[in-house]
C-alpha positions as CSV (number, residue, x, y, z in Angstrom):
1,M,12.9,29.5,33.3
2,S,9.3,30.0,33.8
3,K,6.6,27.5,32.8
4,L,5.5,29.7,30.0
5,T,9.0,30.0,28.5
6,L,9.4,26.2,28.7
7,Q,6.0,25.8,26.9
8,M,7.2,28.1,24.2
9,L,10.5,26.4,23.7
10,K,8.8,23.0,23.5
11,A,6.3,24.3,21.0
12,L,9.0,25.9,18.9
13,L,11.1,22.7,19.0
14,I,8.1,20.6,17.9
15,V,7.3,22.9,15.1
16,D,10.9,23.0,14.0
17,V,11.1,19.2,13.9
18,V,7.9,19.2,11.7
19,I,9.4,21.8,9.4
20,I,12.6,19.8,9.1
21,L,10.7,16.6,8.3
22,I,8.5,18.4,5.7
23,S,11.6,20.0,4.1
24,I,13.5,16.7,3.9
25,I,10.6,14.6,2.6
26,F,9.0,17.0,0.1
27,F,11.7,19.5,-0.8
28,D,15.4,19.8,-1.5
29,I,18.3,20.7,0.8
30,K,18.1,24.4,-0.2
31,T,14.6,24.6,1.3
32,L,15.9,22.9,4.5
33,W,18.7,25.5,4.8
34,N,16.2,28.4,4.3
35,T,13.7,27.1,6.7
36,Q,16.3,26.4,9.4
37,F,18.0,29.8,9.1
38,G,14.7,31.6,9.0
39,F,13.0,29.6,11.8
40,I,16.0,29.6,14.2
41,S,16.9,33.3,13.7
42,A,13.2,34.4,14.0
43,S,12.9,32.2,17.2
44,L,16.0,33.9,18.7
45,V,14.6,37.3,17.9
46,M,11.2,36.5,19.5
47,L,12.7,35.0,22.6
48,A,15.3,37.8,23.0
49,S,12.7,40.5,22.5
50,M,10.4,38.9,25.1
51,K,13.3,38.5,27.6
52,S,14.4,42.1,27.1
53,Y,10.9,43.4,27.4
54,K,10.4,41.5,30.6
55,R,13.7,43.0,32.0
56,M,12.5,46.5,30.9
57,V,9.1,46.0,32.7
58,D,10.8,44.6,35.8
59,A,13.3,47.5,35.9
60,R,10.4,50.0,35.6
61,V,8.5,48.3,38.4
62,E,11.6,48.2,40.6
63,L,12.2,52.0,40.0
64,D,8.5,52.8,40.6
65,L,8.1,54.2,37.1
66,V,4.8,52.4,36.6
67,T,2.3,54.9,35.2
68,I,-1.4,54.1,35.6
69,D,-4.0,56.3,34.1
70,D,-7.4,54.9,35.0
71,S,-9.3,57.8,33.5
72,R,-9.2,56.3,30.0
73,D,-9.0,52.7,28.9
74,V,-6.9,51.3,26.1
75,I,-9.6,51.4,23.5
76,D,-10.3,55.1,24.2
77,K,-6.6,55.9,23.9
78,L,-6.4,54.1,20.5
79,E,-9.6,55.5,19.1
80,D,-9.2,59.0,20.5
81,P,-5.5,59.6,21.2
82,Y,-5.9,63.4,21.7
83,D,-9.1,63.1,23.9
84,L,-11.2,65.1,21.4
85,Y,-14.4,63.2,22.0
86,S,-14.3,62.9,25.8
87,E,-17.6,63.2,27.7
88,E,-16.2,65.8,30.0
89,V,-17.0,69.3,28.7
90,T,-14.2,71.7,29.3
91,E,-14.9,75.3,29.0
92,E,-12.3,77.2,27.3
93,D,-11.3,80.6,28.3
94,D,-10.7,83.2,25.7
95,K,-6.9,83.1,25.9
96,S,-4.6,84.7,23.5
97,L,-2.5,82.6,21.2
98,V,0.6,83.4,23.1
99,D,-0.9,82.1,26.4
100,V,-2.1,78.9,24.7
101,V,1.4,78.3,23.3
102,K,3.0,78.9,26.7
103,D,0.6,76.5,28.4
104,E,1.2,73.8,25.9
105,R,5.0,74.2,26.2
106,Q,4.7,73.9,30.0
107,K,2.6,70.7,29.6
108,S,5.1,69.2,27.2
109,K,8.0,70.0,29.5
110,K,6.1,68.3,32.4
111,N,5.6,65.2,30.3
112,S,9.2,65.0,29.0
113,R,11.4,62.4,30.4
114,T,14.8,62.9,31.9
115,L,17.9,61.7,30.3
116,S,18.6,59.2,33.0
117,Q,15.1,57.6,32.5
118,T,15.7,57.4,28.7
119,I,19.1,55.8,29.2
120,K,17.7,53.2,31.6
121,D,15.0,52.2,29.2
122,A,17.5,52.2,26.3
123,K,19.8,49.8,28.1
124,T,17.0,47.3,28.5
125,A,15.5,47.9,25.0
126,L,18.9,47.5,23.3
127,S,19.9,44.4,25.2
128,L,22.7,42.2,24.0
129,Y,20.2,39.4,23.5
130,R,18.2,41.3,20.9
131,I,21.3,42.7,19.2
132,A,22.8,39.2,18.9
133,A,19.6,37.8,17.7
134,Y,19.2,40.4,14.9
135,I,22.9,39.9,14.0
136,V,22.2,36.1,13.6
137,L,19.1,37.0,11.4
138,I,21.1,39.3,9.2
139,L,24.1,37.1,8.9
140,G,21.9,34.1,8.1
141,F,20.2,36.0,5.3
142,L,23.5,37.3,3.9
143,Y,25.0,33.8,4.0
144,L,22.0,32.3,2.1
145,N,22.1,35.1,-0.4
146,R,25.8,35.0,-1.0
147,H,25.9,31.3,-1.6
148,E,22.9,31.5,-3.8
149,L,20.8,29.3,-1.5
150,L,18.2,31.9,-0.8
151,Q,14.6,30.8,-1.6
152,V,12.5,33.7,-0.5
153,P,9.1,31.9,-0.1
154,S,10.5,29.2,2.2
155,Y,12.6,31.8,4.1
156,V,9.7,34.2,4.7
157,L,7.4,31.3,5.7
158,A,10.0,30.1,8.2
159,L,10.4,33.6,9.6
160,S,6.7,33.9,10.3
161,M,6.3,30.5,12.0
162,P,7.8,31.4,15.4
163,M,5.6,34.4,15.7
164,L,2.5,32.2,15.1
165,V,3.7,29.6,17.5
166,V,4.4,32.1,20.3
167,V,1.0,33.7,19.8
168,F,-0.7,30.3,19.9
169,V,1.1,29.4,23.1
170,L,0.3,32.7,24.7
171,L,-3.4,32.5,23.8
172,S,-3.7,28.9,24.9
173,N,-2.0,29.7,28.2
174,K,-4.4,32.7,28.6
175,E,-7.4,30.4,28.0
176,S,-6.2,27.9,30.5
177,Q,-5.7,30.6,33.1
178,T,-9.2,31.9,32.6
179,E,-10.6,28.4,32.9
180,D,-8.8,27.9,36.1
181,T,-10.2,31.0,37.7
182,L,-13.7,30.1,36.6
183,Q,-13.6,26.7,38.3
């Protein structure tokens, strides 16, 4: 396991212990059940998604499917996805509608992915880790609901906690890396 994964697991464990203590001290057993089902299942989903995403990126790097487009940065792509406001002026020829449609079809065929590429990405995106984590999430919710233990506020709060913990760990790790490079 990497250092970052261990930091995330430690942070998740600490936050879970705090949630357990708060649930036991201030609330009843139903709240404890809700927070634990929500927190553990959301943690599993987060960790499984991160692991499968890492595997997907590693597989793409291994197969040299890394695409780099240096002409436009991320902000430009978000603000102007169709490149309508680019600084480059392209002169358009007077083409007929049929020619324009043919050109656009050829461009879309060039950009389309092969079936094998899609299957390779689907294998990693639909990994057993993620599927199992989502099954745990769904079964936990159904268990709480069926046994009339479900308290939506505590369950939703517990679902959101792992996300916040992971973001906090990633941001603090990023800040420590930038401080190391500056020194």
